C-alpha positions in Angstrom: -10.5 -18.7 10.1 -9.0 -19.4 6.7 -6.6 -16.9 5.0 -8.3 -14.0 3.2 -11.2 -13.8 5.6 -11.6 -11.3 8.3 -13.9 -11.1 11.2 -13.6 -7.3 11.7 -13.8 -5.1 8.6 -10.8 -3.0 8.0 -8.3 -5.2 9.8 -5.6 -7.1 8.0 -6.7 -10.6 7.0 -5.4 -13.4 9.4 -4.4 -16.9 8.5 -4.1 -20.0 10.5 -0.8 -21.8 11.0 0.1 -25.0 12.8 3.5 -26.1 14.0 4.1 -29.9 14.7 6.9 -31.0 17.1 7.6 -34.3 18.8 8.3 -32.8 22.2 7.3 -29.6 24.1 11.0 -28.9 24.7 11.4 -28.3 21.0 8.5 -25.9 21.1 9.9 -24.1 24.1 13.4 -23.8 22.9 13.1 -23.4 19.1 9.7 -22.0 18.5 8.5 -19.9 21.4 10.1 -16.6 20.3 9.2 -17.2 16.7 5.5 -17.6 17.6 5.7 -14.4 19.7 7.3 -12.6 16.8 4.7 -13.7 14.2 1.4 -12.5 15.8 -0.1 -11.9 12.3 -1.1 -15.6 12.3 -3.4 -17.7 14.6 -1.0 -20.3 15.8 -1.6 -23.9 17.0 1.2 -26.2 18.2 0.7 -29.9 18.0 3.1 -31.4 20.6 3.9 -35.1 21.3 3.7 -34.2 25.0 2.1 -31.6 27.2 3.5 -28.1 26.9 2.7 -26.6 30.3 3.8 -22.9 29.6 2.9 -22.1 25.9 3.1 -18.8 24.4 0.2 -16.6 25.2 -2.5 -16.8 22.5 -1.1 -20.1 21.1 -3.4 -23.1 21.2 -1.7 -26.5 22.0 -3.0 -29.9 21.0 -1.3 -33.0 22.4 -1.0 -35.9 20.1 1.5 -38.4 21.4 4.5 -38.9 19.1 7.4 -41.1 20.0 10.8 -39.8 18.8 11.9 -43.4 18.0 10.1 -45.5 15.4 7.3 -47.7 16.9 4.0 -49.3 16.2 2.3 -46.4 17.9 3.4 -44.3 14.8 0.3 -45.5 13.0 -2.0 -44.2 15.8 -0.1 -40.9 15.9 -0.4 -40.5 12.1 -4.1 -41.0 12.0 -4.5 -38.7 15.0 -2.6 -36.0 13.1 -4.6 -36.5 9.9 -7.9 -36.5 11.6 -7.1 -33.3 13.6 -5.6 -31.4 10.7 -8.5 -32.4 8.4 -10.9 -31.0 10.9 -9.0 -27.8 11.5 -8.1 -27.0 7.9 -5.0 -24.9 8.6 -3.6 -22.7 5.9 0.0 -23.8 6.5 1.2 -26.8 8.5 4.9 -26.6 9.3 6.9 -29.5 10.9 10.0 -29.5 13.0 12.5 -32.3 13.9 12.6 -35.7 12.1 9.8 -37.7 13.6 7.3 -34.8 13.5 8.2 -34.3 9.9 8.0 -38.0 8.9 4.4 -38.3 10.2 3.2 -34.8 10.0 4.0 -33.9 6.4 1.9 -36.7 4.8 -0.9 -36.0 7.3 -0.9 -32.4 6.3 -0.9 -32.9 2.6 -3.7 -35.6 2.9 -5.7 -33.2 5.0 -5.5 -30.5 2.3 -3.1 -28.0 3.9 0.2 -26.5 2.6 2.8 -28.7 4.1 6.2 -27.1 5.1 9.1 -29.2 6.2 11.8 -27.4 8.4 15.1 -29.2 7.8 17.1 -28.3 11.0 20.0 -30.3 9.7 19.6 -33.0 7.1 20.4 -36.6 8.1 22.3 -36.9 4.8 25.6 -35.0 5.0 29.2 -35.2 4.2 31.3 -37.3 6.6 28.5 -39.7 7.5 28.9 -43.4 6.8 27.6 -44.8 3.5 24.8 -46.8 5.3 23.8 -43.9 7.5 23.6 -41.7 4.4 21.5 -44.3 2.6 19.0 -44.2 5.5 19.2 -40.4 5.7 18.7 -40.1 1.9 15.6 -42.2 2.1 14.3 -40.3 5.1 14.8 -36.8 3.7 13.4 -37.9 0.3 10.2 -39.1 1.9 9.8 -35.8 3.8 10.6 -33.6 0.8 8.3 -35.7 -1.4 5.3 -34.9 0.8 6.2 -31.3 1.5 5.0 -28.4 -0.7 8.1 -26.5 0.5 11.1 -27.2 2.6 12.9 -24.6 4.7 16.6 -25.1 5.4 18.8 -23.5 8.0 22.1 -24.3 6.4 23.6 -23.1 3.2 25.2 -26.4 2.7 21.9 -28.2 2.9 20.6 -25.7 0.4 23.3 -26.6 -2.0 23.6 -30.4 -1.4 19.9 -31.6 -1.2 19.1 -30.8 -4.9 22.5 -32.1 -6.1 21.9 -35.6 -4.5 18.3 -35.6 -5.7 16.7 -35.4 -2.3 14.7 -32.3 -2.9 14.3 -30.1 -6.0 15.8 -26.6 -5.7 12.4 -25.1 -6.5 11.0 -26.4 -3.2 13.9 -25.2 -1.0 13.9 -21.9 0.8 16.8 -20.7 3.0 15.6 -19.2 6.3 18.8 -19.7 8.3 18.9 -19.7 12.1 19.5 -17.0 14.6 19.3 -15.9 18.2 17.8 -13.0 20.1 21.0 -10.9 20.0 19.8 -8.3 22.5 19.4 -11.0 25.1 22.9 -12.5 24.6 24.8 -9.3 24.2 23.6 -8.0 27.6 25.9 -8.4 30.6 24.9 -11.4 32.9 26.2 -12.3 36.2 28.2 -15.7 36.1 26.6 -18.7 37.8 29.9 -20.4 38.5 33.2 -19.0 39.8 36.5 -20.8 39.7 40.3 -19.8 39.8 40.8 -22.3 36.9 39.5 -21.9 33.3 36.0 -23.2 32.9 35.2 -25.3 29.8 31.6 -25.5 29.0 29.4 -27.8 26.9 25.7 -27.1 26.4 23.6 -29.9 24.8 21.3 -32.8 25.3 23.0 -35.7 26.9 23.2 -37.9 23.8 26.1 -39.4 21.7 25.1 -37.5 18.5 26.0 -34.3 20.3 29.5 -35.7 21.1 28.9 -35.9 24.9 31.1 -39.0 25.2 33.9 -37.2 23.3 33.5 -34.2 25.8 33.9 -36.7 28.7 37.0 -38.0 27.1 38.5 -34.6 26.6 37.6 -33.7 30.2 39.3 -36.9 31.5 42.5 -35.9 29.7 42.6 -32.2 30.9 40.7 -32.1 34.1 43.9 -31.3 35.9 44.1 -28.0 34.0 40.5 -26.8 34.0 36.9 -27.3 35.3 34.6 -29.0 32.8 30.8 -28.3 33.1 28.0 -29.7 31.1 24.6 -28.0 30.9 21.6 -29.7 29.4 18.8 -32.3 29.8 19.0 -36.1 30.2 17.1 -37.8 27.4 16.5 -41.3 28.5 14.1 -42.1 25.8 16.7 -41.8 23.0 18.7 -44.8 21.7 21.9 -42.7 21.8 21.3 -41.3 25.3 24.6 -41.2 27.2 24.9 -44.2 29.5 24.0 -43.3 33.1 27.0 -45.4 34.2 29.3 -43.2 32.1 27.8 -40.0 33.6 28.1 -41.4 37.1 31.7 -42.4 36.6 32.6 -38.9 35.3 30.9 -37.3 38.3 32.6 -39.7 40.7 36.0 -38.9 39.2 35.3 -35.2 39.4 36.2 -34.7 35.7 32.8 -33.1 34.7 30.2 -31.2 36.7 26.7 -31.9 35.3 24.2 -29.1 35.9 21.2 -30.5 34.1 18.5 -28.6 32.3 18.3 -24.9 33.1 15.7 -22.2 32.2 18.4 -19.7 31.3 21.8 -20.8 29.9 23.4 -17.3 29.9 24.8 -17.3 33.5 26.6 -20.6 32.6 27.9 -19.2 29.3 29.0 -16.0 31.2 31.0 -18.3 33.6 32.9 -20.1 30.8 36.3 -19.4 29.4 35.2 -21.0 26.2 32.7 -23.6 25.0 33.2 -27.1 23.4 30.7 -28.5 20.9 31.8 -31.9 19.7 28.6 -32.6 17.8 28.5 -35.1 15.0 25.4 -33.5 13.2 23.9 -30.0 13.3 21.8 -27.7 11.2 23.0 -24.3 12.5 23.8 -24.8 16.3 22.1 -22.3 18.7 24.5 -23.2 21.4 27.5 -22.1 19.3 25.7 -18.9 18.3 24.8 -18.0 21.9 28.3 -18.6 23.1 29.9 -16.6 20.4 27.5 -13.7 20.9 28.6 -13.6 24.6 32.2 -13.5 23.4 33.2 -17.1 24.0 35.1 -18.9 21.4 33.7 -22.5 20.5 36.0 -25.5 20.0 34.1 -28.0 17.9 34.1 -30.6 15.1 34.4 -29.3 11.6 30.9 -30.2 10.4 28.0 -28.7 8.4 26.4 -25.8 10.2 29.2 -25.3 12.8 31.6 -24.1 10.2 29.0 -21.6 9.1 29.0 -20.1 12.6 32.7 -20.6 13.5 35.1 -19.7 10.9 37.5 -22.7 10.2 40.4 -20.2 9.7 40.3 -19.5 13.5 41.8 -22.9 14.2 39.0 -23.9 16.5 37.6 -26.8 14.5 38.8 -30.4 14.6 38.1 -33.2 12.1 34.8 -34.9 12.9 35.3 -37.7 15.6 39.1 -36.8 16.1 39.0 -36.6 19.8 42.9 -36.3 20.0 42.8 -33.3 17.7 39.9 -31.7 19.6 41.8 -32.3 22.9 44.8 -30.5 21.5 42.7 -27.5 20.6 41.0 -27.4 24.0 44.3 -27.7 25.7 45.8 -24.8 23.8 42.9 -22.6 24.7 43.1 -23.4 28.4 46.8 -22.4 28.2 46.1 -19.1 26.4 43.2 -17.1 28.2 44.2 -13.9 26.4 43.8 -15.7 23.0 40.4 -16.9 24.1 39.4 -13.3 24.7 40.6 -12.2 21.2 39.0 -15.2 19.5 35.8 -14.5 21.4 35.6 -11.1 19.9 36.0 -12.4 16.4 33.3 -15.1 17.0 30.9 -12.5 18.4 31.3 -10.2 15.2 30.5 -13.2 13.0 27.3 -14.0 14.9 26.1 -10.4 15.3 26.4 -9.7 11.6 24.8 -12.9 10.3 22.8 -14.8 12.8 20.1 -12.4 14.2 16.7 -14.0 14.8 15.3 -10.8 13.3 16.6 -11.8 9.9 15.0 -15.3 10.3 11.7 -13.6 11.0 12.0 -11.4 7.8 12.7 -14.4 5.8 9.8 -16.4 7.3 7.3 -13.6 6.8 8.3 -13.3 3.1 7.9 -17.0 2.7 4.5 -17.2 4.4 3.2 -14.3 2.3 4.4 -16.1 -0.9 3.0 -19.4 0.2 -0.4 -18.1 1.1 -0.6 -16.1 -2.2 0.5 -19.1 -4.2 -2.1 -21.3 -2.5 -4.9 -19.0 -3.5 -3.7 -18.7 -7.1 -2.2 -22.1 -7.6 1.2 -20.8 -8.6 4.4 -22.4 -7.2 6.4 -20.7 -4.5 9.7 -19.5 -5.8 12.9 -20.7 -4.0 14.4 -18.2 -1.5 17.9 -16.7 -2.3 
């Protein structure tokens, strides 16, 4: 049913929205609560693989999308275009790089409002010149096809227009956030140890700094227990080598838990968290740990420094494993300081990173987009 129509007289008009993701894991982790919290739209999720436990009332269409570039992308693109042209959604919103690369031109050519969600631009300070050239081309392509682009990071909001990737008029800041009530509630720890527990929560890929985490753990395993929680992603080019994981397990330097349905018991077990990621938008893992009163030692990169104040002394230069190791060692030796830092980190997240604030911004953006599409006026950029 198109926006502005109504099956039952007297009810508020509904509109039809579509989210495109490359994997059901993205839908489950990043979108599920958003879709529950925005029932004013009829939602469909296009996923690159089967989503077995979708949100109630949400339709799921599976169109295979590989996360790495391949010849099958042509098939995926035409599949997306045919489906979107047939469905005539009011708004089509994409998430993650590959879904955006294929989904945005498909949505525009199908006649829908195309919305790109930039979870963390591939162009960013500290990247190599060649990587930023590729990142610039990729983000320019996506923003060229998008009617609007939603950013989670204030740095992306400022940088993308300055480097001519995306006009400021197309950009809208929505931020990122977590369900605060869920992460502020007491949870029974999943792991108990007489030693400090140093936790990392991420996909097992190099971009997240997993190899750096193993290096830190190898240096300090005599002082603390190091635990990694998160899925193996063997289809990714930068997936952590199975041999590297096996070696860390055999040496007893890191305990690998794998993917879990609820990360809170593991965060509750931790003395603090480590997030040596090389690229982020606004990292949920850091927000979740901070909300539960755990400080986060990480690299000083875009997104992370919006969640964790650099003045706290928890951030090391990107890729500087020695500096990160020194920070982690100091935290292991000072459990009382971890408690105090955790309180400061929690206050930052509670005041700025509630998912409720994200919902308010999204509702405002959708309302403006639907109105502008009916009048032909451009959507003004969010503050």
